[in-house]
LOLOBA-441333 format. One record per residue (C-alpha): residue number from 1; x, y, z. Coordinates in Angstrom, 3 decimals, always signed. Each point is the difference from the previous one (the first is absolute). Example, Ala and Ser with C-alpha at 12.3 -4.5 7.8 and 13.67 -1.06 7.14 Angstrom:
// LOLOBA-441333
seq:1; x:+12.300; y:-4.500; z:+7.800
seq:2; x:+1.370; y:+3.440; z:-0.660
END
This chain:
// LOLOBA-441333
seq:1; x:+96.219; y:+70.719; z:+86.771
seq:2; x:-2.631; y:+2.281; z:+1.493
seq:3; x:+1.494; y:+0.064; z:+3.503
seq:4; x:+3.483; y:+1.328; z:-1.020
seq:5; x:-1.713; y:+2.620; z:-2.137
seq:6; x:-2.164; y:+1.189; z:+2.899
seq:7; x:+3.068; y:+0.002; z:+2.270
seq:8; x:+1.856; y:+2.233; z:-2.480
seq:9; x:-2.938; y:+2.418; z:-0.078
seq:10; x:-0.148; y:+0.110; z:+3.801
seq:11; x:+3.687; y:+0.985; z:+0.107
seq:12; x:-0.399; y:+2.927; z:-2.411
seq:13; x:-0.801; y:+2.567; z:+2.761
seq:14; x:+3.292; y:-0.834; z:+1.705
seq:15; x:+2.242; y:+0.313; z:-3.073
seq:16; x:+0.972; y:+3.631; z:+0.875
seq:17; x:+1.111; y:-1.125; z:+3.462
seq:18; x:+2.615; y:-2.279; z:-1.612
seq:19; x:+1.059; y:+2.159; z:-2.932
seq:20; x:-0.199; y:+3.513; z:+1.436
seq:21; x:+1.387; y:+0.471; z:+3.460
seq:22; x:+0.046; y:+2.148; z:+3.106
seq:23; x:+2.972; y:-0.593; z:+2.289
seq:24; x:+0.950; y:+1.068; z:+3.509
seq:25; x:+1.965; y:-1.258; z:+3.002
seq:26; x:-1.228; y:-3.336; z:+1.360
seq:27; x:+0.501; y:+0.946; z:+3.672
seq:28; x:+0.834; y:+3.226; z:+1.803
seq:29; x:+0.810; y:+0.747; z:+3.644
seq:30; x:-0.330; y:+3.376; z:+1.675
seq:31; x:+0.408; y:+1.304; z:+3.515
seq:32; x:-3.166; y:+0.773; z:+1.907
seq:33; x:-0.897; y:+3.689; z:-0.240
seq:34; x:+1.981; y:+0.611; z:-3.178
seq:35; x:-1.101; y:+0.484; z:-3.609
seq:36; x:+0.428; y:-2.408; z:-2.891
seq:37; x:+0.058; y:+0.675; z:-3.750
seq:38; x:-0.802; y:-2.905; z:-2.329
seq:39; x:+0.822; y:+0.171; z:-3.754
seq:40; x:-2.313; y:-1.850; z:-2.413
seq:41; x:+1.426; y:-0.370; z:-3.521
seq:42; x:-2.265; y:-0.679; z:-2.970
seq:43; x:+0.295; y:-0.604; z:-3.759
seq:44; x:-0.174; y:+3.012; z:-2.379
seq:45; x:-3.442; y:-0.853; z:-1.424
seq:46; x:-1.568; y:+0.738; z:+3.400
seq:47; x:+1.241; y:+3.591; z:+0.251
seq:48; x:-3.504; y:+1.449; z:-0.432
seq:49; x:-1.849; y:-2.435; z:+2.293
seq:50; x:-1.187; y:+0.576; z:+3.566
seq:51; x:+2.379; y:-1.363; z:+2.649
seq:52; x:-1.063; y:-1.023; z:+3.505
seq:53; x:+1.353; y:-1.210; z:+3.343
seq:54; x:-2.066; y:-2.216; z:+2.267
seq:55; x:+0.389; y:-2.301; z:+2.983
seq:56; x:-0.671; y:-3.689; z:-0.501
seq:57; x:+1.083; y:-3.062; z:-1.983
seq:58; x:-3.131; y:-0.354; z:-2.181
seq:59; x:-1.236; y:+2.715; z:-2.356
seq:60; x:-3.655; y:-0.557; z:+0.861
seq:61; x:+0.656; y:+0.524; z:+3.724
seq:62; x:+2.821; y:+2.562; z:-0.208
seq:63; x:-0.689; y:+3.162; z:+2.034
seq:64; x:+0.761; y:+3.040; z:-2.157
seq:65; x:+2.438; y:+2.481; z:+1.580
seq:66; x:+1.017; y:+2.249; z:-2.917
seq:67; x:-0.721; y:+0.478; z:-3.719
seq:68; x:+1.441; y:+2.294; z:-2.645
seq:69; x:-3.412; y:+1.190; z:-1.211
seq:70; x:-1.034; y:+3.194; z:+1.840
seq:71; x:-3.541; y:-1.250; z:+0.622
seq:72; x:+1.288; y:-2.327; z:+2.755
seq:73; x:+2.020; y:+1.774; z:+2.741
seq:74; x:+2.748; y:-1.962; z:+1.740
seq:75; x:-0.365; y:-1.352; z:+3.519
seq:76; x:+1.595; y:+1.778; z:+2.937
seq:77; x:+3.815; y:-0.284; z:+0.109
seq:78; x:+0.084; y:-1.387; z:-3.561
seq:79; x:+0.997; y:+1.790; z:-3.224
seq:80; x:+0.470; y:-1.218; z:-3.585
seq:81; x:+1.910; y:+1.521; z:-2.918
seq:82; x:+0.214; y:-1.272; z:-3.594
seq:83; x:+2.983; y:+0.746; z:-2.269
seq:84; x:-0.968; y:-1.145; z:-3.531
seq:85; x:+3.416; y:+0.974; z:-1.394
seq:86; x:+1.824; y:-2.432; z:+2.280
seq:87; x:-2.916; y:-2.503; z:-0.027
seq:88; x:-0.171; y:-0.133; z:+3.792
seq:89; x:-2.505; y:+1.120; z:+2.594
seq:90; x:+1.045; y:+0.428; z:+3.619
seq:91; x:-2.052; y:-0.396; z:+3.166
seq:92; x:+1.043; y:+1.594; z:+3.294
seq:93; x:-1.437; y:-1.131; z:+3.333
seq:94; x:+0.814; y:+2.045; z:+3.091
seq:95; x:+0.043; y:-0.558; z:+3.770
seq:96; x:-0.249; y:-3.782; z:-0.335
seq:97; x:-1.145; y:-2.198; z:+2.895
seq:98; x:+0.437; y:-3.716; z:+0.606
seq:99; x:-3.675; y:-0.441; z:-0.914
seq:100; x:+0.872; y:+1.267; z:-3.505
seq:101; x:+2.005; y:-3.177; z:-0.672
seq:102; x:-1.487; y:-2.177; z:-2.743
seq:103; x:-0.442; y:-0.556; z:-3.737
seq:104; x:-0.402; y:+2.950; z:-2.380
seq:105; x:-0.628; y:+0.225; z:-3.729
seq:106; x:+1.257; y:+2.306; z:-2.782
seq:107; x:-2.526; y:-0.085; z:-2.829
seq:108; x:-0.718; y:+1.373; z:-3.457
seq:109; x:-3.729; y:+0.209; z:-0.664
seq:110; x:-0.399; y:-1.536; z:-3.465
seq:111; x:-3.691; y:-0.905; z:+0.270
seq:112; x:-2.154; y:-1.632; z:-2.658
seq:113; x:-1.675; y:-3.401; z:-0.305
seq:114; x:+2.959; y:-1.804; z:-1.560
seq:115; x:+2.807; y:+1.594; z:+1.980
seq:116; x:+1.013; y:-0.128; z:+3.647
seq:117; x:+1.831; y:+2.742; z:+1.903
seq:118; x:+3.794; y:-0.240; z:-0.044
seq:119; x:+1.249; y:-0.202; z:+3.595
seq:120; x:+3.011; y:-0.753; z:+2.205
seq:121; x:+0.099; y:-0.849; z:+3.697
seq:122; x:+2.326; y:+0.997; z:+2.822
seq:123; x:+0.072; y:-0.882; z:+3.692
seq:124; x:+0.730; y:+2.906; z:+2.345
seq:125; x:+1.292; y:-0.814; z:+3.471
seq:126; x:-0.012; y:+2.754; z:+2.598
seq:127; x:+2.477; y:-0.752; z:+2.798
seq:128; x:+1.005; y:+1.739; z:+3.205
seq:129; x:+3.531; y:+0.471; z:+1.269
seq:130; x:+3.045; y:+2.058; z:-0.981
seq:131; x:+2.074; y:+0.185; z:-3.185
seq:132; x:+3.075; y:+1.857; z:-1.227
seq:133; x:-0.414; y:+1.966; z:-3.226
seq:134; x:+3.604; y:-0.502; z:-1.212
seq:135; x:+1.720; y:-2.961; z:+1.624
seq:136; x:+3.491; y:+0.812; z:-1.371
seq:137; x:+1.520; y:+3.466; z:+0.200
seq:138; x:+3.493; y:+1.362; z:-0.289
seq:139; x:+1.689; y:+3.295; z:+0.713
seq:140; x:+3.391; y:+1.623; z:+0.222
seq:141; x:+1.886; y:+0.420; z:+3.232
seq:142; x:-0.996; y:+3.243; z:+1.700
seq:143; x:-3.337; y:+0.269; z:-1.842
seq:144; x:-3.450; y:-0.913; z:+1.322
seq:145; x:-2.594; y:-2.540; z:-1.099
seq:146; x:-3.701; y:-0.394; z:+0.857
seq:147; x:-1.879; y:-3.272; z:+0.402
seq:148; x:-3.787; y:+0.047; z:-0.383
seq:149; x:-2.123; y:-2.642; z:+1.747
seq:150; x:-3.763; y:-0.353; z:-0.476
seq:151; x:-2.323; y:-1.550; z:+2.555
seq:152; x:-3.701; y:-0.847; z:+0.066
seq:153; x:-2.636; y:+2.124; z:+1.709
seq:154; x:-0.346; y:-2.194; z:+3.075
seq:155; x:+3.597; y:+0.886; z:+1.013
seq:156; x:-0.485; y:+3.758; z:-0.270
seq:157; x:+0.413; y:+0.658; z:+3.739
seq:158; x:+2.502; y:-2.786; z:+0.683
seq:159; x:+3.654; y:+0.653; z:+0.819
seq:160; x:+2.375; y:-0.498; z:-2.949
seq:161; x:+3.538; y:-1.400; z:+0.190
seq:162; x:+3.201; y:+0.208; z:-2.033
seq:163; x:+2.509; y:-2.769; z:+0.768
seq:164; x:+3.245; y:-1.329; z:-1.375
seq:165; x:-0.382; y:-3.616; z:-1.088
seq:166; x:+1.518; y:-2.427; z:+2.509
seq:167; x:+0.336; y:+2.669; z:+2.718
seq:168; x:-3.366; y:+0.570; z:+1.663
seq:169; x:+1.581; y:+2.160; z:+2.671
seq:170; x:+0.564; y:+2.594; z:-2.733
seq:171; x:-3.729; y:+0.627; z:-0.524
seq:172; x:-1.163; y:+3.631; z:-0.009
seq:173; x:-3.647; y:+0.821; z:+0.795
seq:174; x:-2.237; y:+2.851; z:-1.146
seq:175; x:-1.486; y:+0.474; z:+3.486
seq:176; x:-3.331; y:+1.628; z:+0.831
seq:177; x:+0.785; y:+3.022; z:-2.162
seq:178; x:+0.516; y:-2.137; z:-3.073
seq:179; x:+3.576; y:+1.174; z:-0.502
seq:180; x:+3.598; y:-0.494; z:+1.077
seq:181; x:+3.168; y:+1.863; z:-1.025
seq:182; x:+3.684; y:+0.109; z:+0.849
seq:183; x:+3.162; y:+0.917; z:-1.890
seq:184; x:-0.032; y:-3.097; z:-2.212
seq:185; x:-3.646; y:-0.889; z:-0.593
seq:186; x:-3.485; y:+1.557; z:-0.082
seq:187; x:-3.270; y:-1.973; z:+0.293
seq:188; x:-3.329; y:+1.519; z:-1.049
seq:189; x:-3.467; y:-1.559; z:+0.176
seq:190; x:-2.565; y:+2.232; z:-1.700
seq:191; x:-2.878; y:-2.174; z:+1.363
seq:192; x:-1.335; y:-0.314; z:-3.562
seq:193; x:+1.493; y:-3.446; z:-0.698
seq:194; x:+3.525; y:+1.200; z:-0.811
seq:195; x:+3.066; y:-0.441; z:+2.228
seq:196; x:+3.267; y:+1.564; z:-1.254
seq:197; x:+3.561; y:-0.526; z:+1.186
seq:198; x:+2.741; y:+2.435; z:-1.018
seq:199; x:+3.590; y:-1.093; z:+0.516
seq:200; x:+2.241; y:+3.070; z:+0.278
seq:201; x:+3.665; y:+0.235; z:-0.995
seq:202; x:+0.315; y:-3.585; z:-1.200
seq:203; x:+2.968; y:-1.953; z:+1.284
seq:204; x:+1.447; y:-3.335; z:-0.987
seq:205; x:-1.481; y:-1.656; z:+3.072
seq:206; x:-3.507; y:+0.988; z:-1.069
seq:207; x:+0.072; y:-2.533; z:-2.853
seq:208; x:-1.928; y:-3.273; z:+0.453
seq:209; x:-3.566; y:-1.137; z:+0.638
seq:210; x:-2.408; y:+1.909; z:+2.206
seq:211; x:-3.636; y:-0.504; z:+1.041
seq:212; x:-2.944; y:+2.328; z:+0.360
seq:213; x:-2.745; y:-1.609; z:+2.062
seq:214; x:-3.242; y:+0.496; z:+1.870
seq:215; x:-1.369; y:-2.611; z:+2.364
seq:216; x:+0.714; y:-3.409; z:-1.513
seq:217; x:+0.173; y:+1.448; z:-3.536
seq:218; x:+3.361; y:+0.889; z:-1.544
seq:219; x:+1.835; y:+0.404; z:-3.282
seq:220; x:+3.660; y:+0.333; z:-0.853
seq:221; x:+2.089; y:+2.581; z:-1.862
seq:222; x:+3.616; y:-0.324; z:-1.069
seq:223; x:+2.399; y:+2.938; z:+0.193
seq:224; x:+2.318; y:-1.117; z:-2.786
seq:225; x:+3.367; y:+1.733; z:+0.086
seq:226; x:+0.983; y:+2.111; z:-2.994
seq:227; x:+3.613; y:+1.228; z:-0.430
seq:228; x:+0.469; y:+3.797; z:+0.062
seq:229; x:-0.359; y:+1.795; z:-3.330
seq:230; x:+1.211; y:+3.608; z:-0.005
seq:231; x:-2.171; y:+1.015; z:-2.964
seq:232; x:-3.288; y:-0.330; z:+1.888
seq:233; x:-1.298; y:+0.133; z:+3.526
seq:234; x:-3.576; y:-1.081; z:-0.640
seq:235; x:-1.630; y:-3.281; z:+0.934
seq:236; x:+0.303; y:-2.664; z:-2.712
seq:237; x:-2.640; y:-2.719; z:+0.460
seq:238; x:+1.102; y:-3.398; z:-1.242
seq:239; x:-3.553; y:-0.909; z:-0.936
seq:240; x:-3.234; y:+1.908; z:-0.528
seq:241; x:-3.485; y:-1.433; z:+0.234
seq:242; x:-2.927; y:+1.160; z:-2.132
seq:243; x:-3.541; y:-0.981; z:+0.930
seq:244; x:-1.227; y:+0.436; z:-3.571
seq:245; x:+2.163; y:+0.050; z:-3.114
seq:246; x:-1.576; y:+1.393; z:-3.152
seq:247; x:+0.075; y:-2.414; z:-2.948
seq:248; x:+2.271; y:+0.584; z:-2.963
seq:249; x:-1.619; y:+2.257; z:-2.646
seq:250; x:-1.568; y:-1.953; z:-2.829
seq:251; x:+0.927; y:+1.225; z:-3.480
seq:252; x:-2.581; y:+0.536; z:-2.723
seq:253; x:+1.516; y:-2.798; z:-2.067
seq:254; x:-0.155; y:-2.552; z:+2.813
seq:255; x:-3.561; y:+1.093; z:+0.835
seq:256; x:-1.130; y:-0.586; z:-3.614
seq:257; x:+1.763; y:-3.339; z:-0.083
seq:258; x:-1.685; y:-1.075; z:+3.236
seq:259; x:-3.447; y:+1.011; z:-1.303
seq:260; x:+0.628; y:-1.870; z:-3.272
seq:261; x:+1.020; y:-3.147; z:+1.883
seq:262; x:-3.143; y:+0.169; z:+2.152
seq:263; x:-2.209; y:+0.443; z:-3.079
seq:264; x:+1.658; y:-2.954; z:-1.733
seq:265; x:-0.562; y:-2.229; z:+3.017
seq:266; x:-3.657; y:+1.057; z:+0.304
seq:267; x:-0.509; y:-0.533; z:-3.774
seq:268; x:+1.521; y:-3.484; z:+0.286
seq:269; x:-2.403; y:-0.892; z:+2.801
seq:270; x:-3.005; y:+1.217; z:-1.983
seq:271; x:+1.233; y:-1.966; z:-3.071
seq:272; x:+0.246; y:-3.185; z:+2.062
seq:273; x:-3.510; y:+0.518; z:+1.385
seq:274; x:-1.326; y:+0.536; z:-3.540
seq:275; x:+1.715; y:-3.179; z:-1.195
seq:276; x:-1.563; y:-1.920; z:+2.892
seq:277; x:-3.473; y:+1.222; z:-0.998
seq:278; x:+0.619; y:-0.921; z:-3.663
seq:279; x:+1.298; y:-3.442; z:+0.974
seq:280; x:-3.127; y:-0.575; z:+2.062
seq:281; x:-2.264; y:+0.840; z:-2.937
seq:282; x:+1.981; y:-2.196; z:-2.428
seq:283; x:-0.122; y:-2.918; z:+2.431
seq:284; x:-3.786; y:+0.265; z:+0.321
seq:285; x:-0.307; y:+0.172; z:-3.814
seq:286; x:+2.267; y:-3.039; z:-0.346
seq:287; x:-2.195; y:-2.039; z:+2.347
seq:288; x:-3.243; y:+1.022; z:-1.751
seq:289; x:+1.049; y:-0.563; z:-3.667
seq:290; x:+0.229; y:-3.876; z:+0.021
seq:291; x:-3.502; y:-0.255; z:+1.456
seq:292; x:-1.452; y:+2.325; z:-2.655
seq:293; x:+1.708; y:-1.897; z:-2.818
seq:294; x:-1.387; y:-3.321; z:+1.281
seq:295; x:-3.510; y:+1.439; z:+0.253
seq:296; x:+0.188; y:+1.328; z:-3.579
seq:297; x:+1.097; y:-3.402; z:-1.311
seq:298; x:-2.911; y:-1.743; z:+1.736
seq:299; x:-2.478; y:+2.542; z:-1.342
seq:300; x:+1.335; y:-0.435; z:-3.544
seq:301; x:-0.212; y:-3.815; z:+0.257
seq:302; x:-3.491; y:+0.199; z:+1.412
seq:303; x:-1.202; y:+2.289; z:-2.827
seq:304; x:+1.559; y:-2.287; z:-2.634
seq:305; x:-1.631; y:-3.224; z:+1.136
seq:306; x:-3.269; y:+1.268; z:+1.395
seq:307; x:-3.113; y:-0.749; z:-2.040
seq:308; x:-3.379; y:+1.461; z:+0.689
seq:309; x:+0.380; y:+2.563; z:+2.724
seq:310; x:-3.474; y:-0.952; z:+1.257
seq:311; x:+1.013; y:-3.655; z:+0.491
seq:312; x:+0.780; y:-0.476; z:+3.713
seq:313; x:+2.330; y:-2.860; z:-0.824
seq:314; x:+2.289; y:+2.338; z:-1.940
seq:315; x:+0.276; y:+2.538; z:+2.792
seq:316; x:+3.077; y:+0.080; z:+2.213
seq:317; x:+0.748; y:+1.733; z:+3.296
seq:318; x:+3.503; y:+1.305; z:+0.686
seq:319; x:+1.278; y:+0.475; z:+3.571
seq:320; x:+3.135; y:+2.064; z:+0.551
seq:321; x:+2.219; y:-0.299; z:+3.037
seq:322; x:+2.283; y:+3.070; z:-0.244
seq:323; x:+2.135; y:-0.872; z:+3.024
seq:324; x:+0.994; y:-3.435; z:-1.269
seq:325; x:-0.225; y:+1.018; z:-3.700
seq:326; x:-2.039; y:-3.224; z:-0.734
seq:327; x:-2.922; y:-0.023; z:-2.417
seq:328; x:-2.804; y:-2.573; z:+0.310
seq:329; x:-2.663; y:-0.554; z:-2.629
seq:330; x:-3.196; y:-1.892; z:+0.566
END
């Protein structure tokens, strides 16, 4: 009985970690040299607590990189911002290198003897290569469209290519100047990890898959054909990509309901712990009462039949064995 009780007490510090949560993405990938913003969502009751961002998988050995309290400045290339209204704090890391790959932790500093910090982990992988920002684009005939390709720092001075898929003889190169232009296409390499391709005066034959590449690294973009629409001449992307989408606003009613549910769960846990303590005391009392009743009966019998208290023959010795609840009289 004692061991389960001690186990329950040892788990008390970790109750907030199960009931009250911090959530983030489990794994994130980013191109070398670029920035990454990580959202860490938390429950409403932690709006006023200190938030932190550190590198590591264990809290005791996690290297602090940024905190929301002003007494601890953030590390170089790292910033942190807390939005208590949306219950999310965001961490931005800039100019990432491959050596920055690893485990990171979003945390809410709860503190105290009986409570552990509420945390969530994410693995950040910094890769090198080339990627297309929007892989599917469309435009009207006669208009223009621009494809944006990002590459890692190690390819800054390398020659970039734009090729039609399946026809490698169609490849156009940026050359030593980092640019190429004719009547139908313009290539621009700004040497700051961005390579742009502008297709001028789109024609039906421009539709299909194309590649932007550097060295052995490449990524594809599809020029999806869109029928002419006389009411507009602007580019109409078929899909947009957002690095970070803000969460839906939480209403006051839902916030109160969430807080009430959390309080009810915590109260239930404390009630169960109290019942366990009471059950332990009652069990100990239940084990002790039979022994006391047996001792009282023996004392009463001894007092009834004893004669002269000075006569050694009328004196008895009682031995109690509490563990076995046996009583021996000599």
